[in-house]
N, C-alpha and C positions, 0 to 999 in steps of 0.2 A: 660744505662737505659733510658736516655732522648731520645736517638735515636729510641728506640722501641716505646715509647709513641708517638713521632712525626709520625712514620710510621703507627701506629694504627689510629691516627687521620686522616691522609691522606687517608688511606684505607677506613675508615668509611665515610668520606666525598665523596669519589669517588663512593662508593656503593649507598649512598643517592642520589646523582645527577643522577646516572644511573637509579635508580628506579623511580625517578620522571619523567625522560624523557620517559621511557617505559610506565608509567601509562598515561601520557598525550597523547602519540601516540595511545594507544588502546582506550582511551576515545574519542579521535577525530574520530577514525574509527567507533566506535559504535554510535556516535551522528550524523553522516552525512548520508543522504539518498543516495543510489546508483544512478548513473546517469540515469539508465533505468527508475527508478521510478520518478525522477524529470522531465525527458523528457515526460513521459506519462502524468503526472499531467499538465504540461504546454500545451500539445497538447489537452488533453481531458477535462480539467477543467481550461481553460484560465482565467476565471473570478472568480476563487476561490483562497483563501490563505491557506497555510498550518498552522494549529494551533499547532499541535504536532504530534509526531510519536513514535511508540514503535517497536524497532527491537527485534525480538526473540533472546534470549541468545544462543539458540542451532541452529541458522541459518535456522529455519523452515519458516521464512517469516517476514513480516512487516505489521503493521497496521498504516495507516496515517489518521489523523483527519483533515478535511478541514472545513472552515467556512460554514455556511448555513446547518449545521448538516449532513455532508456527511462523511462516513467512508469508506476508501479503504483498501482492503486486498490484499497483494501480497504474492506469494509463495516464496520458497527458490531460485528460478531462477529469481526473481524480475518481474514476470509476474502477471498481474492483475487477480485475481480470485474471487473478490467480491466487490460490490459497494452497500452500504446501505445508503439510503437517506430518508428524511422526506417529500420531495417535488420532483417535476419533475427533473430528471437528465438531464444534457445537452445532446443534440443529438450527440455531438462529442464523448460521452462516451459509446454510444450504437453501437454494430455491425450493419452495414448498412442494411443487410437483415432483421434483427429483427426489426429495426426501421421502415422500409418500411412496414412490416407485421402489426405492431401495428398501424401505421398511416392509413392503409387501412381498417383494421378490427375493430379497437377500436379508431376511430378518436377523440372521445370526452374524451379519457383517456390519461394519461401520465405514463411513466415508473418511478418508485421510487426506485426499487432495481434490481440488476443484479448479478447473481452468475454463476460461471463455476465450475462444479463438475464432475470430470472424463471427459466424452465426452458429457455431457448435460449442456446446458445453460438454466438457469431459470430466468424469470423476474417476478416482481410483479408490477401490475398497481395500480394507486391511488384509485381504487375501491376495492382493495383486491384480485382481480383475479390474479392467477398465471398461466403463460404460460411457456411451455418447448419447447426447440429447440435443434436440434443436434448441433454438434460442428461447422458445416458449416453454421448454421443459419436457417435451414429449420424447419418449425413448426412441433411439435410432438403431444402435447396435451394441454388441458386447465384444470386447477384444480380450482374450484370455492370455 
């Protein structure tokens, strides 16, 4: 009888240790940002710090909150699909063709938001004007 009790205790402890190891491994996976996202942030937002992030449970993407009130949206492939800011976004975060167009056509304004939806890029300027560009960065239209 004592032999069965000892075996049950050993089995219980083994299952408990195994369960804790699995839980900590999955928690670690869910709490770390993918390398592609951290690389993008270091390159495009070098002067900003990550405050927090939310990984979607169903692997649909990730939302990253930076200081200076900037929110980044990434899709399930860890590609940037949205940048929401309250003030001027860094030039390094804006596709070069779009940045050049805004600097030449709206030189007194700055870009506060950028979004990629399907094959259209949309930006919002600090005066509220929205501009649309195709995927390669060529101007399409202005929405005031």
